[in-house]
C-alpha positions in Angstrom: -6.1 -9.5 34.0 -8.6 -6.7 34.6 -11.3 -5.7 32.2 -9.5 -2.5 31.3 -6.3 -4.4 30.5 -8.3 -6.7 28.2 -10.0 -3.8 26.5 -6.7 -1.8 26.2 -5.0 -4.8 24.6 -7.8 -5.0 22.1 -7.6 -1.3 21.4 -3.8 -1.6 20.8 -4.4 -4.6 18.5 -6.9 -2.6 16.4 -4.7 0.5 16.4 -1.7 -1.6 15.2 -3.8 -3.3 12.6 -5.0 0.1 11.3 -1.5 1.5 11.2 0.0 -1.5 9.5 -2.7 -1.4 6.8 -2.4 2.4 6.3 1.4 2.0 5.8 0.8 -0.9 3.4 -1.6 1.1 1.3 0.8 4.1 1.3 3.6 1.8 0.1 1.3 0.2 -2.5 0.3 3.7 -3.7 3.9 4.8 -4.0 4.9 1.7 -6.0 2.0 2.1 -8.5 2.6 5.8 -8.9 6.3 5.1 -9.6 5.3 2.5 -12.2 2.8 4.9 -13.9 5.3 7.7 -13.9 8.1 5.4 -15.3 5.8 4.4 -18.1 5.1 8.0 -19.0 8.7 8.8 -19.0 9.5 5.9 -21.2 6.8 6.8 -23.6 7.8 10.5 -23.8 11.5 9.8 -24.2 11.1 7.0 -26.7 8.5 8.9 -28.6 10.6 12.0 -28.8 13.7 10.0 -29.9 11.7 8.2 -32.5 10.1 11.4 -33.9 13.5 13.2 -34.0 14.1 11.3 -37.3 17.8 11.2 -36.5 17.7 7.7 -35.3 18.4 4.5 -37.2 15.1 2.8 -38.3 16.0 -0.2 -36.1 16.2 2.1 -33.1 12.9 3.7 -34.0 11.4 0.2 -34.0 12.8 -0.5 -30.5 11.3 2.8 -29.4 8.0 1.8 -30.7 8.2 -1.5 -28.9 9.1 0.2 -25.7 6.2 2.6 -26.0 3.7 -0.1 -26.9 4.8 -2.5 -24.2 4.9 0.0 -21.4 1.6 1.6 -22.5 -0.1 -1.8 -22.8 1.2 -2.7 -19.3 -0.3 0.5 -17.9 -3.6 -0.2 -19.6 -3.9 -3.8 -18.7 -2.7 -3.6 -15.1 -4.1 -0.1 -14.4 -1.3 1.2 -12.3 -2.8 4.7 -12.0 -6.2 3.3 -11.0 -4.6 1.1 -8.4 -2.6 4.0 -7.0 -5.8 6.1 -6.6 -7.5 3.1 -5.0 -4.7 2.7 -2.5 -4.8 6.4 -1.7 -8.5 6.1 -0.9 -8.0 3.0 1.3 -5.1 4.7 3.1 -7.3 7.6 4.0 -10.0 5.2 5.3 -7.4 3.6 7.6 -6.2 7.0 8.7 -9.7 8.0 9.6 -10.1 4.9 11.7 -6.8 5.7 13.4 -8.1 9.2 14.1 -11.3 7.8 15.6 -9.3 5.5 17.9 -7.0 8.3 19.0 -9.9 10.6 19.5 -10.9 8.5 22.6 -7.4 8.5 24.0 -5.7 5.8 26.0 -8.4 5.4 28.7 -11.7 6.9 27.6 -13.1 4.2 25.4 -15.7 1.5 25.8 -16.0 -2.1 24.7 -18.7 -1.0 22.3 -16.2 1.4 20.6 -13.5 -1.2 20.4 -16.1 -3.5 18.7 -17.0 -0.8 16.3 -13.4 -0.2 15.4 -12.8 -3.9 14.9 -15.9 -4.2 12.7 -14.7 -1.1 10.7 -11.3 -2.9 10.2 -13.2 -6.0 8.8 -15.3 -3.8 6.6 -12.3 -2.0 5.1 -10.4 -5.2 4.6 -13.4 -6.9 3.0 -13.1 -4.6 -0.1 -9.3 -4.8 -0.4 -7.4 -7.0 -2.9 -5.2 -9.6 -1.4 -2.1 -8.1 0.2 1.4 -8.8 -1.1 2.9 -10.9 1.8 6.4 -9.3 1.8 5.2 -5.8 1.4 2.6 -6.3 4.2 5.2 -7.8 6.5 7.4 -4.7 6.0 4.5 -2.5 6.8 3.6 -4.5 9.9 7.2 -4.3 11.1 7.2 -0.5 10.7 3.8 -0.3 12.5 5.1 -2.3 15.4 8.2 -0.2 15.7 6.2 3.0 15.5 4.0 1.8 18.4 7.0 0.7 20.4 6.3 -3.0 20.3 8.5 -5.9 19.1 7.4 -7.5 15.9 7.6 -11.3 15.5 10.4 -13.0 13.6 9.9 -13.1 9.9 12.2 -14.8 7.4 14.8 -12.6 5.6 13.3 -13.5 2.2 9.8 -12.6 3.2 11.0 -9.2 4.3 13.3 -8.4 1.4 11.8 -10.0 -1.7 10.9 -7.4 -4.2 7.2 -6.4 -4.6 6.8 -7.1 -8.3 3.4 -8.7 -8.5 1.1 -6.7 -6.3 -2.7 -7.3 -6.6 
């Protein structure tokens, strides 16, 4: 294996790592934005229905429970904040991808590959733990986008719902 092949392999690994993480953060952002939006819709609809004064008092009580529960979940888990954090991290990964692509397939040095790798480590150091299933799906998509074959992963790991995302 020549030195160029070795460096090119490292470049591809860093590029794939950045792409997988960017896709993961975009999916994470999408999920948290959906949750935040869903909570707002529940609050608006339940509140409107409760204030319409046409409903049975028991239904008004259920509306109050729905509003309180969903709003409390939003406050406690901070879905909106997590969505904004994911958007910021996604843009950091996209900037790293841009830097890698800026040097093309052949015009890069070992020092640049080292810088890109250290930048990956720096970005990942501040991230919360990844949801394994969601990250595997992002990794699969990144591998397909780069034209490589991803490794085998269990069906459950790929298809389990991403309910608890840090």
